[in-house]
N, C-alpha and C positions, 0 to 999 in steps of 0.2 A: 641154838638156831634162833634167828631173828625172823619172826613172822610179821609181816605188815598187812594191815587191812587196806583193802582197796576201797576208796571212797568214790562213790558214783555221784557226780554232780549233774543234775538235770538243768539244762539251759533252755529256756523258752524264749522265743522271739515272736516277731509280728505274725509269722505264719501260723502260730498256735493260738492266736486271739480269735474269739468268737464274740458275736454281738447278740445278747439275750434281751428279748422284750419281756421284762419281768413284771410289768404292770401295764395298766391301760395307757399311761402317759409317758413312760420312759423305757429306753433300751440302754443297756450297759455293756461296754466292751470289757472283757476279762478273759482269763485263761480257763475259768470253769464257772458253772452256774453257781456253785456255792460261794465262790469268790465274789461274783457279781452281786448276789443277794446280800452278803455280809457288808460289802462296800455301801450298797444302796441304803440298807437299814441304818448303817452308821452315820451317813450324812443327812438322812431325812428323819430319823427317829421313828420310822414305821416299823411294824413287826411282820412276821410271816403271814398273818391273816390279811394284811393289806396288799400282799403281793400275789401273783398267780401261783398256783400249785406247780410243782416241778413238771408235772405232766402237761400243763397248759402253757408253759413258757415256750415262746417261739424263738428259734435261732434264725436270725435274719441273714440271708446270704450276702457275702461281702461284695457281690457284683450289683446289688440293689442300689439304685441311684436315688439321692435325696437332694433337696434344695440345699445349697451351701451358703446361701446368704439370705438375709431378712427380706430383701427386695424380690426374691425368687427370680433371679436372672440367670443363675448358673447351677447346674446339677453336677454332683460328683458321686462316685461309687463310695460305699463304706470303706472299701480297701484304700482308695485314694485319701480319704479323710484320715484314716488311721496311719497311713504312711507319713502324713504331715504332722499329726498331733499325738500319736501314741508315745507315751513316756515310760511304759512298762508297768504302770499301775492302772487298776480299774478306773473307768470314767464313764460318765453319761455321754452318749454320742448322738442320741436322737430323743427329742421331746415332742410329743404331740399335744396340741391344744385340745382340751376336752371340755 
């Protein structure tokens, strides 16, 4: 008798993305908080003590509008921004000047 294993493949898409404000100055779009923090630490060289604790991380609603240009003439929702720019990998989507 030939028994085959069923391989379950999880496919994630744009509807699974969340935006995490992981520190005072930046928010990262990713599928999970752990993925967002790992990405951010990798590109900035910061460590966990430089980021918000998991309990203090804010998940920003995708309906929230932000300026989409440096001249501050046009606002878009995070969802609209992600629909245009999301490539499947974590990315910084909001930066606040502090």
